[in-house]
C-alpha positions in Angstrom: 4.7 8.4 23.5 2.6 11.2 21.9 3.8 13.9 24.1 7.4 12.7 24.9 9.0 15.9 24.2 6.9 17.8 26.8 7.5 15.0 29.3 11.3 15.0 28.9 11.3 18.9 29.3 9.3 18.5 32.6 11.7 15.8 33.9 14.8 17.6 32.9 13.6 20.8 34.8 12.6 18.7 37.9 16.1 17.3 37.9 17.8 20.7 37.5 15.7 22.3 40.3 16.6 19.3 42.5 20.3 19.6 41.9 22.7 20.7 44.6 23.4 23.9 42.6 19.7 24.8 42.9 19.3 23.7 46.5 20.5 27.1 48.0 18.8 29.5 50.2 16.3 30.5 47.7 14.7 27.0 47.6 11.6 25.7 49.5 10.8 21.9 49.7 7.6 20.4 50.9 4.5 18.6 49.8 0.9 19.3 48.8 -2.4 17.5 49.1 -5.6 18.3 47.2 -9.1 17.2 46.2 -9.2 16.5 42.5 -12.5 17.4 40.7 -13.3 15.9 37.2 -15.3 17.9 34.5 -16.2 16.1 31.2 -18.6 14.2 29.3 -19.9 12.2 32.3 -20.1 15.3 34.5 -20.5 18.2 32.0 -22.1 20.8 34.2 -21.1 20.0 37.9 -17.5 18.8 38.7 -17.3 15.5 40.6 -14.7 15.2 43.5 -12.4 12.3 44.5 -12.0 12.9 48.3 -10.5 9.5 49.1 -7.7 9.0 48.2 -6.6 12.6 48.2 -4.1 13.9 45.7 -0.6 14.0 47.5 3.1 14.5 46.5 6.3 16.5 46.9 7.0 19.9 45.7 10.1 22.0 45.2 10.1 25.9 44.9 12.8 28.0 43.5 12.4 31.7 44.4 14.1 34.1 41.9 13.0 37.1 44.0 10.2 38.3 46.2 7.7 38.3 43.3 8.7 35.3 41.0 9.0 31.7 41.8 9.2 28.3 39.7 7.7 25.3 41.4 8.2 21.7 40.4 5.9 18.8 41.5 5.2 15.1 41.3 1.7 14.4 42.6 -0.3 11.1 42.7 -4.0 11.5 42.2 -7.2 9.9 41.1 -10.1 11.0 38.9 -13.5 9.4 38.8 -17.1 10.0 37.7 -20.4 8.5 37.1 -23.5 9.7 35.6 -25.7 9.9 32.5 -24.2 11.0 29.3 -25.9 12.3 26.2 -28.4 9.8 24.9 -29.4 8.6 28.3 -26.6 6.0 28.9 -25.2 5.5 32.3 -21.3 5.7 32.4 -18.7 5.6 35.1 -14.9 5.6 35.4 -12.0 5.6 37.8 -8.3 6.2 36.8 -5.1 6.8 38.8 -2.2 9.1 37.6 1.1 10.5 38.5 1.4 14.2 37.7 4.7 15.8 36.7 4.6 19.5 36.3 6.1 23.1 36.4 4.3 26.1 37.6 5.4 29.8 37.4 4.2 31.7 40.3 3.8 35.6 40.6 3.2 37.0 44.0 0.8 39.8 44.1 2.7 41.4 47.0 6.5 41.0 47.7 6.8 37.9 49.7 9.7 35.9 51.4 9.5 33.2 53.8 10.6 34.2 57.4 10.9 37.8 56.3 9.6 40.2 58.9 7.7 42.5 56.6 6.2 39.9 54.2 3.8 37.6 56.3 1.6 36.5 53.3 0.7 37.3 49.7 -2.0 36.1 47.2 -0.5 34.7 44.0 -1.3 33.7 40.5 0.1 30.6 38.9 0.3 29.0 35.5 2.5 26.3 33.9 2.8 22.9 32.0 2.1 19.4 33.1 2.2 15.9 32.0 0.0 13.1 33.7 1.0 9.5 33.4 -1.9 6.9 33.6 -1.1 4.3 36.4 -4.3 2.5 36.5 -7.5 2.4 34.6 -8.4 3.0 30.9 -7.6 6.7 30.7 -4.8 8.2 28.5 -1.7 9.8 29.7 -2.0 13.5 28.8 -0.5 16.9 28.5 -2.3 19.8 30.2 -2.1 23.4 31.0 -2.6 24.4 34.8 -3.7 27.8 35.9 -5.3 29.3 39.0 -4.2 31.0 42.3 -4.0 31.0 46.0 -2.6 32.5 49.2 0.8 31.7 50.8 1.8 32.7 54.3 4.9 32.5 56.6 4.4 30.1 59.4 7.6 30.8 61.2 11.3 31.1 60.5 11.5 28.2 58.2 7.9 27.1 57.4 5.3 28.5 55.0 2.0 27.2 53.8 -0.9 28.1 51.7 -4.2 27.2 49.9 -4.6 26.9 46.1 -7.2 26.3 43.4 -6.0 25.3 39.9 -7.9 24.4 36.7 -6.2 21.9 34.4 -7.1 22.2 30.6 -6.2 18.8 28.8 -5.9 18.1 25.2 -7.8 14.8 25.2 -11.3 13.5 25.4 -10.2 10.2 26.8 -9.9 10.7 30.6 -13.4 9.3 31.2 -13.3 6.6 28.4 -16.1 8.5 26.7 -15.4 10.3 23.5 -17.9 12.7 21.9 -21.1 11.0 23.0 -23.2 13.3 21.0 -20.8 13.8 18.0 -18.5 16.5 17.1 -21.4 18.9 16.6 -22.4 18.6 20.3 -20.2 20.5 22.6 -20.2 20.6 26.5 -19.9 23.9 28.3 -16.0 23.4 28.5 -15.7 22.0 24.9 -15.1 18.4 23.9 -11.8 17.8 25.8 -12.0 16.9 29.5 -11.0 19.2 32.3 -10.2 18.7 35.9 -9.2 20.9 38.9 -7.4 20.7 42.2 -8.4 22.4 45.6 -5.8 22.0 48.1 -3.0 23.0 50.5 0.7 22.9 50.8 3.4 23.1 53.4 7.0 23.9 52.6 10.3 24.1 54.5 12.8 26.7 53.6 16.4 25.5 52.9 17.9 27.8 55.5 21.3 29.5 55.2 22.1 31.0 58.5 24.6 33.5 57.3 22.2 35.0 54.7 18.9 34.5 56.2 19.1 35.0 60.0 18.1 38.7 60.8 20.1 38.6 64.0 23.2 37.5 62.3 22.9 40.1 59.5 22.5 42.7 62.2 25.6 41.5 63.9 27.5 41.7 60.7 26.2 45.3 60.0 27.4 46.4 63.5 30.8 44.7 63.0 31.2 46.4 59.7 30.2 49.7 61.1 32.6 49.4 63.9 35.4 48.4 61.6 34.9 51.5 59.5 34.9 53.7 62.6 38.2 52.1 63.8 39.7 52.7 60.5 38.6 56.5 60.5 39.9 56.8 64.0 43.2 55.1 63.2 43.5 57.5 60.2 43.0 60.5 62.4 45.4 59.4 65.0 48.1 58.8 62.4 47.5 62.2 60.8 47.7 63.9 64.2 50.9 62.2 65.0 52.5 63.2 61.7 51.5 66.8 62.3 52.9 66.8 65.8 56.2 65.3 64.5 56.4 68.0 61.9 55.7 70.9 64.3 58.3 69.4 66.7 60.9 69.3 63.9 60.3 72.9 63.1 60.5 74.0 66.7 63.9 72.2 66.8 65.2 74.1 63.9 64.2 77.4 65.4 
């Protein structure tokens, strides 16, 4: 396989993120669905969508902090297009893929699911992906995704959002048409094919009651504060008792 190294890297990272060690309170699990848009030799100026079937698949997000996250995904999607290529020839294609990818997310504002002060945030994303051809004459391909969106907290455990991402490929074989006008003729996006996703996602926070519940944290804080006060009171009482004992002994000597 031409890009076997990149595919292996994506799969290893997916397995690491899905391992029990990573499935802690910093992780979200869910799914995304989107409309894929093809842009290439057959549709060089206006992207063509594939509304049915929509792209859909699971996602797993690991939140390093309130700004930075790493998201893994495995999405099934179709690409299709029809139209006139250079030279007046009619062409069409329809291919199905499974997409394995990793995306780094940067939240424009500090954000955390179920956090009282971070209800939503816009974000930007970029990463690396590999799409495996399942059906059709297209080629499996490496691509670079980039884009942005908005994510929002939908309750104590749920979050969702909308996202638009472009995908730059390194192949001209998605549509079965390769350089119809020759190397000297370039489309507005170059000779390699592109596509994009416009979609939504919904995730569930892997919840840790002891660390994530505001009520529990408040109770712990109160108990710790009370414990500190009790220790302080006990120290004062013991010191006072020792002082009284010393004074009584001095009085007895007199």
